[in-house]
PDB file of N, H, CA, C and O in Angstrom:
ATOM      1  N   UNK A   1    -111.113  25.331  92.737  1.00  0.00           N
ATOM      2  CA  UNK A   1    -112.051  26.411  92.975  1.00  0.00           C
ATOM      3  C   UNK A   1    -111.390  27.736  92.634  1.00  0.00           C
ATOM      4  O   UNK A   1    -110.217  27.961  92.931  1.00  0.00           O
ATOM      5  N   UNK A   2    -112.157  28.593  92.013  1.00  0.00           N
ATOM      6  H   UNK A   2    -113.110  28.410  91.772  1.00  0.00           H
ATOM      7  CA  UNK A   2    -111.688  29.921  91.646  1.00  0.00           C
ATOM      8  C   UNK A   2    -111.870  30.852  92.832  1.00  0.00           C
ATOM      9  O   UNK A   2    -112.944  30.915  93.429  1.00  0.00           O
ATOM     10  N   UNK A   3    -110.811  31.573  93.166  1.00  0.00           N
ATOM     11  H   UNK A   3    -109.938  31.522  92.681  1.00  0.00           H
ATOM     12  CA  UNK A   3    -110.879  32.545  94.251  1.00  0.00           C
ATOM     13  C   UNK A   3    -110.604  33.924  93.674  1.00  0.00           C
ATOM     14  O   UNK A   3    -109.612  34.130  92.975  1.00  0.00           O
ATOM     15  N   UNK A   4    -111.486  34.859  93.971  1.00  0.00           N
ATOM     16  H   UNK A   4    -112.292  34.691  94.538  1.00  0.00           H
ATOM     17  CA  UNK A   4    -111.352  36.216  93.469  1.00  0.00           C
ATOM     18  C   UNK A   4    -111.410  37.175  94.653  1.00  0.00           C
ATOM     19  O   UNK A   4    -112.293  37.075  95.506  1.00  0.00           O
ATOM     20  N   UNK A   5    -110.458  38.106  94.694  1.00  0.00           N
ATOM     21  H   UNK A   5    -109.742  38.188  94.002  1.00  0.00           H
ATOM     22  CA  UNK A   5    -110.439  39.113  95.755  1.00  0.00           C
ATOM     23  C   UNK A   5    -111.280  40.302  95.309  1.00  0.00           C
ATOM     24  O   UNK A   5    -110.902  41.015  94.379  1.00  0.00           O
ATOM     25  N   UNK A   6    -112.400  40.517  95.953  1.00  0.00           N
ATOM     26  H   UNK A   6    -112.707  39.938  96.708  1.00  0.00           H
ATOM     27  CA  UNK A   6    -113.292  41.626  95.602  1.00  0.00           C
ATOM     28  C   UNK A   6    -113.201  42.758  96.621  1.00  0.00           C
ATOM     29  O   UNK A   6    -114.016  43.680  96.587  1.00  0.00           O
ATOM     30  N   UNK A   7    -112.242  42.705  97.510  1.00  0.00           N
ATOM     31  H   UNK A   7    -111.580  41.955  97.538  1.00  0.00           H
ATOM     32  CA  UNK A   7    -112.153  43.696  98.584  1.00  0.00           C
ATOM     33  C   UNK A   7    -111.895  45.113  98.068  1.00  0.00           C
ATOM     34  O   UNK A   7    -112.223  46.079  98.756  1.00  0.00           O
ATOM     35  N   UNK A   8    -111.325  45.256  96.892  1.00  0.00           N
ATOM     36  H   UNK A   8    -111.059  44.471  96.333  1.00  0.00           H
ATOM     37  CA  UNK A   8    -111.033  46.584  96.361  1.00  0.00           C
ATOM     38  C   UNK A   8    -112.220  47.197  95.608  1.00  0.00           C
ATOM     39  O   UNK A   8    -112.162  48.364  95.221  1.00  0.00           O
ATOM     40  N   UNK A   9    -113.274  46.443  95.401  1.00  0.00           N
ATOM     41  H   UNK A   9    -113.322  45.495  95.715  1.00  0.00           H
ATOM     42  CA  UNK A   9    -114.437  46.955  94.675  1.00  0.00           C
ATOM     43  C   UNK A   9    -115.206  47.900  95.589  1.00  0.00           C
ATOM     44  O   UNK A   9    -115.686  47.505  96.652  1.00  0.00           O
ATOM     45  N   UNK A  10    -115.315  49.155  95.159  1.00  0.00           N
ATOM     46  H   UNK A  10    -114.925  49.476  94.296  1.00  0.00           H
ATOM     47  CA  UNK A  10    -116.041  50.118  95.978  1.00  0.00           C
ATOM     48  C   UNK A  10    -117.172  50.785  95.189  1.00  0.00           C
ATOM     49  O   UNK A  10    -117.728  51.790  95.631  1.00  0.00           O
ATOM     50  N   UNK A  11    -117.503  50.241  94.048  1.00  0.00           N
ATOM     51  H   UNK A  11    -117.051  49.424  93.689  1.00  0.00           H
ATOM     52  CA  UNK A  11    -118.592  50.764  93.219  1.00  0.00           C
ATOM     53  C   UNK A  11    -119.841  49.916  93.444  1.00  0.00           C
ATOM     54  O   UNK A  11    -119.749  48.760  93.858  1.00  0.00           O
ATOM     55  N   UNK A  12    -120.997  50.490  93.170  1.00  0.00           N
ATOM     56  H   UNK A  12    -121.072  51.428  92.833  1.00  0.00           H
ATOM     57  CA  UNK A  12    -122.220  49.692  93.237  1.00  0.00           C
ATOM     58  C   UNK A  12    -122.149  48.535  92.231  1.00  0.00           C
ATOM     59  O   UNK A  12    -121.622  48.687  91.129  1.00  0.00           O
ATOM     60  N   UNK A  13    -122.682  47.395  92.627  1.00  0.00           N
ATOM     61  H   UNK A  13    -123.110  47.272  93.522  1.00  0.00           H
ATOM     62  CA  UNK A  13    -122.631  46.198  91.789  1.00  0.00           C
ATOM     63  C   UNK A  13    -124.027  45.611  91.670  1.00  0.00           C
ATOM     64  O   UNK A  13    -124.752  45.476  92.656  1.00  0.00           O
ATOM     65  N   UNK A  14    -124.385  45.267  90.447  1.00  0.00           N
ATOM     66  H   UNK A  14    -123.796  45.376  89.646  1.00  0.00           H
ATOM     67  CA  UNK A  14    -125.646  44.564  90.194  1.00  0.00           C
ATOM     68  C   UNK A  14    -125.314  43.137  89.823  1.00  0.00           C
ATOM     69  O   UNK A  14    -124.682  42.879  88.799  1.00  0.00           O
ATOM     70  N   UNK A  15    -125.743  42.214  90.659  1.00  0.00           N
ATOM     71  H   UNK A  15    -126.256  42.423  91.491  1.00  0.00           H
ATOM     72  CA  UNK A  15    -125.567  40.792  90.387  1.00  0.00           C
ATOM     73  C   UNK A  15    -126.867  40.267  89.803  1.00  0.00           C
ATOM     74  O   UNK A  15    -127.943  40.502  90.352  1.00  0.00           O
ATOM     75  N   UNK A  16    -126.766  39.560  88.695  1.00  0.00           N
ATOM     76  H   UNK A  16    -125.892  39.369  88.249  1.00  0.00           H
ATOM     77  CA  UNK A  16    -127.944  38.999  88.036  1.00  0.00           C
ATOM     78  C   UNK A  16    -127.724  37.509  87.890  1.00  0.00           C
ATOM     79  O   UNK A  16    -126.672  37.060  87.436  1.00  0.00           O
ATOM     80  N   UNK A  17    -128.738  36.749  88.284  1.00  0.00           N
ATOM     81  H   UNK A  17    -129.592  37.115  88.653  1.00  0.00           H
ATOM     82  CA  UNK A  17    -128.595  35.302  88.272  1.00  0.00           C
ATOM     83  C   UNK A  17    -129.907  34.655  87.852  1.00  0.00           C
ATOM     84  O   UNK A  17    -130.985  35.166  88.154  1.00  0.00           O
ATOM     85  N   UNK A  18    -129.810  33.548  87.167  1.00  0.00           N
ATOM     86  H   UNK A  18    -128.934  33.132  86.923  1.00  0.00           H
ATOM     87  CA  UNK A  18    -130.989  32.760  86.836  1.00  0.00           C
ATOM     88  C   UNK A  18    -131.194  31.682  87.882  1.00  0.00           C
ATOM     89  O   UNK A  18    -130.243  31.007  88.277  1.00  0.00           O
ATOM     90  N   UNK A  19    -132.424  31.515  88.334  1.00  0.00           N
ATOM     91  H   UNK A  19    -133.196  32.063  88.013  1.00  0.00           H
ATOM     92  CA  UNK A  19    -132.693  30.543  89.406  1.00  0.00           C
ATOM     93  C   UNK A  19    -132.412  29.108  88.974  1.00  0.00           C
ATOM     94  O   UNK A  19    -132.193  28.241  89.821  1.00  0.00           O
ATOM     95  N   UNK A  20    -132.415  28.847  87.677  1.00  0.00           N
ATOM     96  H   UNK A  20    -132.592  29.551  86.990  1.00  0.00           H
ATOM     97  CA  UNK A  20    -132.182  27.494  87.169  1.00  0.00           C
ATOM     98  C   UNK A  20    -130.803  27.345  86.542  1.00  0.00           C
ATOM     99  O   UNK A  20    -130.582  26.411  85.771  1.00  0.00           O
ATOM    100  N   UNK A  21    -129.882  28.234  86.849  1.00  0.00           N
ATOM    101  H   UNK A  21    -130.062  28.993  87.475  1.00  0.00           H
ATOM    102  CA  UNK A  21    -128.529  28.186  86.292  1.00  0.00           C
ATOM    103  C   UNK A  21    -127.835  26.920  86.773  1.00  0.00           C
ATOM    104  O   UNK A  21    -127.634  26.731  87.973  1.00  0.00           O
ATOM    105  N   UNK A  22    -127.468  26.051  85.829  1.00  0.00           N
ATOM    106  H   UNK A  22    -127.631  26.205  84.854  1.00  0.00           H
ATOM    107  CA  UNK A  22    -126.788  24.806  86.192  1.00  0.00           C
ATOM    108  C   UNK A  22    -125.273  24.911  86.033  1.00  0.00           C
ATOM    109  O   UNK A  22    -124.545  23.986  86.393  1.00  0.00           O
ATOM    110  N   UNK A  23    -124.792  26.047  85.489  1.00  0.00           N
ATOM    111  H   UNK A  23    -125.383  26.799  85.197  1.00  0.00           H
ATOM    112  CA  UNK A  23    -123.351  26.235  85.333  1.00  0.00           C
ATOM    113  C   UNK A  23    -122.721  26.921  86.541  1.00  0.00           C
ATOM    114  O   UNK A  23    -121.636  26.543  86.983  1.00  0.00           O
ATOM    115  N   UNK A  24    -123.406  27.930  87.071  1.00  0.00           N
ATOM    116  H   UNK A  24    -124.287  28.238  86.712  1.00  0.00           H
ATOM    117  CA  UNK A  24    -122.907  28.675  88.234  1.00  0.00           C
ATOM    118  C   UNK A  24    -123.989  28.632  89.310  1.00  0.00           C
ATOM    119  O   UNK A  24    -125.052  29.228  89.136  1.00  0.00           O
ATOM    120  N   UNK A  25    -123.740  27.948  90.399  1.00  0.00           N
ATOM    121  H   UNK A  25    -122.877  27.463  90.541  1.00  0.00           H
ATOM    122  CA  UNK A  25    -124.743  27.848  91.458  1.00  0.00           C
ATOM    123  C   UNK A  25    -125.090  29.208  92.068  1.00  0.00           C
ATOM    124  O   UNK A  25    -124.237  30.092  92.151  1.00  0.00           O
ATOM    125  N   UNK A  26    -126.317  29.367  92.484  1.00  0.00           N
ATOM    126  H   UNK A  26    -127.009  28.649  92.417  1.00  0.00           H
ATOM    127  CA  UNK A  26    -126.786  30.597  93.109  1.00  0.00           C
ATOM    128  C   UNK A  26    -125.947  30.957  94.338  1.00  0.00           C
ATOM    129  O   UNK A  26    -125.812  32.135  94.668  1.00  0.00           O
ATOM    130  N   UNK A  27    -125.394  29.975  95.003  1.00  0.00           N
ATOM    131  H   UNK A  27    -125.503  29.018  94.735  1.00  0.00           H
ATOM    132  CA  UNK A  27    -124.565  30.224  96.182  1.00  0.00           C
ATOM    133  C   UNK A  27    -123.389  31.152  95.865  1.00  0.00           C
ATOM    134  O   UNK A  27    -122.934  31.896  96.734  1.00  0.00           O
ATOM    135  N   UNK A  28    -122.899  31.110  94.632  1.00  0.00           N
ATOM    136  H   UNK A  28    -123.268  30.505  93.926  1.00  0.00           H
ATOM    137  CA  UNK A  28    -121.796  31.989  94.243  1.00  0.00           C
ATOM    138  C   UNK A  28    -122.253  33.447  94.238  1.00  0.00           C
ATOM    139  O   UNK A  28    -121.535  34.328  94.712  1.00  0.00           O
ATOM    140  N   UNK A  29    -123.435  33.698  93.709  1.00  0.00           N
ATOM    141  H   UNK A  29    -124.019  32.982  93.324  1.00  0.00           H
ATOM    142  CA  UNK A  29    -123.979  35.060  93.710  1.00  0.00           C
ATOM    143  C   UNK A  29    -124.247  35.525  95.136  1.00  0.00           C
ATOM    144  O   UNK A  29    -124.009  36.686  95.470  1.00  0.00           O
ATOM    145  N   UNK A  30    -124.736  34.633  95.963  1.00  0.00           N
ATOM    146  H   UNK A  30    -124.930  33.690  95.692  1.00  0.00           H
ATOM    147  CA  UNK A  30    -124.997  34.990  97.362  1.00  0.00           C
ATOM    148  C   UNK A  30    -123.704  35.316  98.109  1.00  0.00           C
ATOM    149  O   UNK A  30    -123.677  36.214  98.950  1.00  0.00           O
ATOM    150  N   UNK A  31    -122.639  34.587  97.800  1.00  0.00           N
ATOM    151  H   UNK A  31    -122.661  33.858  97.116  1.00  0.00           H
ATOM    152  CA  UNK A  31    -121.339  34.870  98.420  1.00  0.00           C
ATOM    153  C   UNK A  31    -120.828  36.240  97.990  1.00  0.00           C
ATOM    154  O   UNK A  31    -120.289  36.986  98.807  1.00  0.00           O
ATOM    155  N   UNK A  32    -120.995  36.573  96.717  1.00  0.00           N
ATOM    156  H   UNK A  32    -121.433  35.966  96.054  1.00  0.00           H
ATOM    157  CA  UNK A  32    -120.598  37.902  96.244  1.00  0.00           C
ATOM    158  C   UNK A  32    -121.441  38.987  96.896  1.00  0.00           C
ATOM    159  O   UNK A  32    -120.931  40.048  97.255  1.00  0.00           O
ATOM    160  N   UNK A  33    -122.718  38.719  97.044  1.00  0.00           N
ATOM    161  H   UNK A  33    -123.133  37.858  96.752  1.00  0.00           H
ATOM    162  CA  UNK A  33    -123.608  39.679  97.687  1.00  0.00           C
ATOM    163  C   UNK A  33    -123.143  39.988  99.104  1.00  0.00           C
ATOM    164  O   UNK A  33    -123.181  41.139  99.539  1.00  0.00           O
ATOM    165  N   UNK A  34    -122.710  38.972  99.812  1.00  0.00           N
ATOM    166  H   UNK A  34    -122.679  38.037  99.458  1.00  0.00           H
ATOM    167  CA  UNK A  34    -122.212  39.163 101.180  1.00  0.00           C
ATOM    168  C   UNK A  34    -120.855  39.879 101.196  1.00  0.00           C
ATOM    169  O   UNK A  34    -120.563  40.635 102.122  1.00  0.00           O
ATOM    170  N   UNK A  35    -120.038  39.644 100.181  1.00  0.00           N
ATOM    171  H   UNK A  35    -120.276  39.030  99.428  1.00  0.00           H
ATOM    172  CA  UNK A  35    -118.677  40.185 100.155  1.00  0.00           C
ATOM    173  C   UNK A  35    -118.599  41.620  99.652  1.00  0.00           C
ATOM    174  O   UNK A  35    -117.658  42.343  99.980  1.00  0.00           O
ATOM    175  N   UNK A  36    -119.578  42.036  98.861  1.00  0.00           N
ATOM    176  H   UNK A  36    -120.343  41.449  98.595  1.00  0.00           H
ATOM    177  CA  UNK A  36    -119.549  43.373  98.274  1.00  0.00           C
ATOM    178  C   UNK A  36    -120.483  44.291  99.059  1.00  0.00           C
ATOM    179  O   UNK A  36    -121.681  44.022  99.145  1.00  0.00           O
ATOM    180  N   UNK A  37    -119.957  45.359  99.626  1.00  0.00           N
ATOM    181  H   UNK A  37    -118.983  45.578  99.556  1.00  0.00           H
ATOM    182  CA  UNK A  37    -120.768  46.201 100.500  1.00  0.00           C
ATOM    183  C   UNK A  37    -121.919  46.927  99.798  1.00  0.00           C
ATOM    184  O   UNK A  37    -122.938  47.217 100.425  1.00  0.00           O
ATOM    185  N   UNK A  38    -121.768  47.220  98.512  1.00  0.00           N
ATOM    186  H   UNK A  38    -120.940  46.984  98.003  1.00  0.00           H
ATOM    187  CA  UNK A  38    -122.803  47.966  97.796  1.00  0.00           C
ATOM    188  C   UNK A  38    -123.323  47.143  96.617  1.00  0.00           C
ATOM    189  O   UNK A  38    -123.345  47.613  95.479  1.00  0.00           O
ATOM    190  N   UNK A  39    -123.738  45.918  96.905  1.00  0.00           N
ATOM    191  H   UNK A  39    -123.721  45.537  97.829  1.00  0.00           H
ATOM    192  CA  UNK A  39    -124.220  45.025  95.851  1.00  0.00           C
ATOM    193  C   UNK A  39    -125.710  44.749  96.004  1.00  0.00           C
ATOM    194  O   UNK A  39    -126.257  44.722  97.106  1.00  0.00           O
ATOM    195  N   UNK A  40    -126.333  44.548  94.867  1.00  0.00           N
ATOM    196  H   UNK A  40    -125.888  44.571  93.971  1.00  0.00           H
ATOM    197  CA  UNK A  40    -127.737  44.126  94.804  1.00  0.00           C
ATOM    198  C   UNK A  40    -127.788  42.858  93.983  1.00  0.00           C
ATOM    199  O   UNK A  40    -127.003  42.681  93.050  1.00  0.00           O
ATOM    200  N   UNK A  41    -128.696  41.986  94.321  1.00  0.00           N
ATOM    201  H   UNK A  41    -129.333  42.129  95.078  1.00  0.00           H
ATOM    202  CA  UNK A  41    -128.868  40.735  93.586  1.00  0.00           C
ATOM    203  C   UNK A  41    -130.289  40.650  93.063  1.00  0.00           C
ATOM    204  O   UNK A  41    -131.252  40.851  93.803  1.00  0.00           O
ATOM    205  N   UNK A  42    -130.407  40.348  91.770  1.00  0.00           N
ATOM    206  H   UNK A  42    -129.624  40.185  91.169  1.00  0.00           H
ATOM    207  CA  UNK A  42    -131.711  40.077  91.178  1.00  0.00           C
ATOM    208  C   UNK A  42    -131.656  38.663  90.605  1.00  0.00           C
ATOM    209  O   UNK A  42    -130.797  38.351  89.781  1.00  0.00           O
ATOM    210  N   UNK A  43    -132.572  37.821  91.043  1.00  0.00           N
ATOM    211  H   UNK A  43    -133.270  38.075  91.712  1.00  0.00           H
ATOM    212  CA  UNK A  43    -132.645  36.452  90.553  1.00  0.00           C
ATOM    213  C   UNK A  43    -133.859  36.336  89.638  1.00  0.00           C
ATOM    214  O   UNK A  43    -134.988  36.596  90.054  1.00  0.00           O
ATOM    215  N   UNK A  44    -133.621  35.947  88.401  1.00  0.00           N
ATOM    216  H   UNK A  44    -132.704  35.736  88.062  1.00  0.00           H
ATOM    217  CA  UNK A  44    -134.700  35.722  87.448  1.00  0.00           C
ATOM    218  C   UNK A  44    -135.194  34.289  87.609  1.00  0.00           C
ATOM    219  O   UNK A  44    -134.468  33.334  87.332  1.00  0.00           O
ATOM    220  N   UNK A  45    -136.422  34.155  88.053  1.00  0.00           N
ATOM    221  H   UNK A  45    -137.012  34.930  88.278  1.00  0.00           H
ATOM    222  CA  UNK A  45    -137.013  32.839  88.225  1.00  0.00           C
ATOM    223  C   UNK A  45    -137.203  32.128  86.893  1.00  0.00           C
ATOM    224  O   UNK A  45    -137.602  32.738  85.901  1.00  0.00           O
ATOM    225  N   UNK A  46    -136.916  30.848  86.886  1.00  0.00           N
ATOM    226  H   UNK A  46    -136.592  30.353  87.692  1.00  0.00           H
ATOM    227  CA  UNK A  46    -137.124  30.036  85.698  1.00  0.00           C
ATOM    228  C   UNK A  46    -136.089  30.215  84.611  1.00  0.00           C
ATOM    229  O   UNK A  46    -136.250  29.675  83.516  1.00  0.00           O
ATOM    230  N   UNK A  47    -135.026  30.962  84.884  1.00  0.00           N
ATOM    231  H   UNK A  47    -134.896  31.401  85.773  1.00  0.00           H
ATOM    232  CA  UNK A  47    -133.983  31.198  83.884  1.00  0.00           C
ATOM    233  C   UNK A  47    -132.741  30.388  84.213  1.00  0.00           C
ATOM    234  O   UNK A  47    -132.446  30.083  85.369  1.00  0.00           O
ATOM    235  N   UNK A  48    -132.026  30.053  83.146  1.00  0.00           N
ATOM    236  H   UNK A  48    -132.265  30.300  82.207  1.00  0.00           H
ATOM    237  CA  UNK A  48    -130.755  29.367  83.311  1.00  0.00           C
ATOM    238  C   UNK A  48    -129.603  30.350  83.274  1.00  0.00           C
ATOM    239  O   UNK A  48    -129.698  31.459  83.799  1.00  0.00           O
ATOM    240  N   UNK A  49    -128.521  29.934  82.651  1.00  0.00           N
ATOM    241  H   UNK A  49    -128.444  29.032  82.225  1.00  0.00           H
ATOM    242  CA  UNK A  49    -127.300  30.725  82.619  1.00  0.00           C
ATOM    243  C   UNK A  49    -127.371  31.868  81.603  1.00  0.00           C
ATOM    244  O   UNK A  49    -126.607  32.827  81.711  1.00  0.00           O
ATOM    245  N   UNK A  50    -128.256  31.786  80.638  1.00  0.00           N
ATOM    246  H   UNK A  50    -128.876  31.006  80.550  1.00  0.00           H
ATOM    247  CA  UNK A  50    -128.329  32.781  79.558  1.00  0.00           C
ATOM    248  C   UNK A  50    -129.468  33.767  79.793  1.00  0.00           C
ATOM    249  O   UNK A  50    -130.272  34.015  78.895  1.00  0.00           O
ATOM    250  N   UNK A  51    -129.537  34.321  80.982  1.00  0.00           N
ATOM    251  H   UNK A  51    -128.884  34.119  81.712  1.00  0.00           H
ATOM    252  CA  UNK A  51    -130.623  35.235  81.345  1.00  0.00           C
ATOM    253  C   UNK A  51    -130.807  36.372  80.341  1.00  0.00           C
ATOM    254  O   UNK A  51    -131.948  36.687  80.003  1.00  0.00           O
ATOM    255  N   UNK A  52    -129.731  37.009  79.844  1.00  0.00           N
ATOM    256  H   UNK A  52    -128.804  36.753  80.118  1.00  0.00           H
ATOM    257  CA  UNK A  52    -129.945  38.096  78.883  1.00  0.00           C
ATOM    258  C   UNK A  52    -130.648  37.632  77.598  1.00  0.00           C
ATOM    259  O   UNK A  52    -131.331  38.425  76.949  1.00  0.00           O
ATOM    260  N   UNK A  53    -130.489  36.389  77.240  1.00  0.00           N
ATOM    261  H   UNK A  53    -129.934  35.746  77.767  1.00  0.00           H
ATOM    262  CA  UNK A  53    -131.152  35.858  76.046  1.00  0.00           C
ATOM    263  C   UNK A  53    -132.547  35.323  76.360  1.00  0.00           C
ATOM    264  O   UNK A  53    -133.448  35.383  75.524  1.00  0.00           O
ATOM    265  N   UNK A  54    -132.709  34.810  77.553  1.00  0.00           N
ATOM    266  H   UNK A  54    -131.977  34.762  78.232  1.00  0.00           H
ATOM    267  CA  UNK A  54    -133.990  34.215  77.941  1.00  0.00           C
ATOM    268  C   UNK A  54    -135.029  35.273  78.307  1.00  0.00           C
ATOM    269  O   UNK A  54    -136.219  35.087  78.051  1.00  0.00           O
ATOM    270  N   UNK A  55    -134.593  36.363  78.893  1.00  0.00           N
ATOM    271  H   UNK A  55    -133.627  36.513  79.101  1.00  0.00           H
ATOM    272  CA  UNK A  55    -135.506  37.422  79.351  1.00  0.00           C
ATOM    273  C   UNK A  55    -134.940  38.780  78.949  1.00  0.00           C
ATOM    274  O   UNK A  55    -134.723  39.646  79.797  1.00  0.00           O
ATOM    275  N   UNK A  56    -134.705  38.956  77.663  1.00  0.00           N
ATOM    276  H   UNK A  56    -134.881  38.252  76.975  1.00  0.00           H
ATOM    277  CA  UNK A  56    -133.987  40.119  77.139  1.00  0.00           C
ATOM    278  C   UNK A  56    -134.561  41.449  77.609  1.00  0.00           C
ATOM    279  O   UNK A  56    -133.826  42.282  78.139  1.00  0.00           O
ATOM    280  N   UNK A  57    -135.857  41.661  77.423  1.00  0.00           N
ATOM    281  H   UNK A  57    -136.454  40.984  76.992  1.00  0.00           H
ATOM    282  CA  UNK A  57    -136.439  42.958  77.776  1.00  0.00           C
ATOM    283  C   UNK A  57    -136.329  43.246  79.269  1.00  0.00           C
ATOM    284  O   UNK A  57    -135.954  44.350  79.664  1.00  0.00           O
ATOM    285  N   UNK A  58    -136.653  42.262  80.092  1.00  0.00           N
ATOM    286  H   UNK A  58    -136.957  41.366  79.770  1.00  0.00           H
ATOM    287  CA  UNK A  58    -136.577  42.460  81.537  1.00  0.00           C
ATOM    288  C   UNK A  58    -135.133  42.680  81.988  1.00  0.00           C
ATOM    289  O   UNK A  58    -134.857  43.518  82.847  1.00  0.00           O
ATOM    290  N   UNK A  59    -134.225  41.918  81.397  1.00  0.00           N
ATOM    291  H   UNK A  59    -134.449  41.237  80.700  1.00  0.00           H
ATOM    292  CA  UNK A  59    -132.803  42.061  81.714  1.00  0.00           C
ATOM    293  C   UNK A  59    -132.337  43.472  81.374  1.00  0.00           C
ATOM    294  O   UNK A  59    -131.711  44.138  82.199  1.00  0.00           O
ATOM    295  N   UNK A  60    -132.642  43.930  80.155  1.00  0.00           N
ATOM    296  H   UNK A  60    -133.150  43.389  79.485  1.00  0.00           H
ATOM    297  CA  UNK A  60    -132.221  45.262  79.722  1.00  0.00           C
ATOM    298  C   UNK A  60    -132.833  46.356  80.586  1.00  0.00           C
ATOM    299  O   UNK A  60    -132.153  47.325  80.924  1.00  0.00           O
ATOM    300  N   UNK A  61    -134.100  46.221  80.946  1.00  0.00           N
ATOM    301  H   UNK A  61    -134.653  45.434  80.672  1.00  0.00           H
ATOM    302  CA  UNK A  61    -134.749  47.212  81.822  1.00  0.00           C
ATOM    303  C   UNK A  61    -134.046  47.269  83.180  1.00  0.00           C
ATOM    304  O   UNK A  61    -133.818  48.350  83.722  1.00  0.00           O
ATOM    305  N   UNK A  62    -133.713  46.124  83.712  1.00  0.00           N
ATOM    306  H   UNK A  62    -133.899  45.246  83.272  1.00  0.00           H
ATOM    307  CA  UNK A  62    -133.040  46.057  85.009  1.00  0.00           C
ATOM    308  C   UNK A  62    -131.681  46.736  84.958  1.00  0.00           C
ATOM    309  O   UNK A  62    -131.333  47.504  85.855  1.00  0.00           O
ATOM    310  N   UNK A  63    -130.920  46.458  83.924  1.00  0.00           N
ATOM    311  H   UNK A  63    -131.203  45.834  83.196  1.00  0.00           H
ATOM    312  CA  UNK A  63    -129.590  47.055  83.791  1.00  0.00           C
ATOM    313  C   UNK A  63    -129.694  48.560  83.570  1.00  0.00           C
ATOM    314  O   UNK A  63    -128.936  49.327  84.164  1.00  0.00           O
ATOM    315  N   UNK A  64    -130.630  48.989  82.718  1.00  0.00           N
ATOM    316  H   UNK A  64    -131.245  48.366  82.236  1.00  0.00           H
ATOM    317  CA  UNK A  64    -130.824  50.428  82.500  1.00  0.00           C
ATOM    318  C   UNK A  64    -131.181  51.135  83.801  1.00  0.00           C
ATOM    319  O   UNK A  64    -130.641  52.198  84.109  1.00  0.00           O
ATOM    320  N   UNK A  65    -132.085  50.543  84.552  1.00  0.00           N
ATOM    321  H   UNK A  65    -132.523  49.679  84.302  1.00  0.00           H
ATOM    322  CA  UNK A  65    -132.496  51.132  85.825  1.00  0.00           C
ATOM    323  C   UNK A  65    -131.311  51.239  86.783  1.00  0.00           C
ATOM    324  O   UNK A  65    -131.144  52.253  87.460  1.00  0.00           O
ATOM    325  N   UNK A  66    -130.504  50.210  86.838  1.00  0.00           N
ATOM    326  H   UNK A  66    -130.640  49.385  86.288  1.00  0.00           H
ATOM    327  CA  UNK A  66    -129.336  50.217  87.710  1.00  0.00           C
ATOM    328  C   UNK A  66    -128.347  51.311  87.298  1.00  0.00           C
ATOM    329  O   UNK A  66    -127.779  51.986  88.157  1.00  0.00           O
ATOM    330  N   UNK A  67    -128.142  51.486  86.007  1.00  0.00           N
ATOM    331  H   UNK A  67    -128.603  50.938  85.309  1.00  0.00           H
ATOM    332  CA  UNK A  67    -127.182  52.467  85.516  1.00  0.00           C
ATOM    333  C   UNK A  67    -127.680  53.904  85.653  1.00  0.00           C
ATOM    334  O   UNK A  67    -126.885  54.841  85.725  1.00  0.00           O
ATOM    335  N   UNK A  68    -129.004  54.068  85.689  1.00  0.00           N
ATOM    336  H   UNK A  68    -129.650  53.307  85.630  1.00  0.00           H
ATOM    337  CA  UNK A  68    -129.571  55.416  85.871  1.00  0.00           C
ATOM    338  C   UNK A  68    -129.332  55.833  87.280  1.00  0.00           C
ATOM    339  O   UNK A  68    -129.721  56.933  87.673  1.00  0.00           O
TER     340      UNK A  68
END
């Protein structure tokens, strides 16, 4: 299992996950959401691991909005 120390992250974080991702379970995103004090999670329904390719426009809009 991969262990990553995120305790030093103090910037806002946008977590993006596909609900049908078979490579990285949603539980990993949920664990990061709990560990990062200023994190948001957006789950794209019906998407796998390649969310930026599967829902390009929605993905880009979400990221632009987060960065604004």
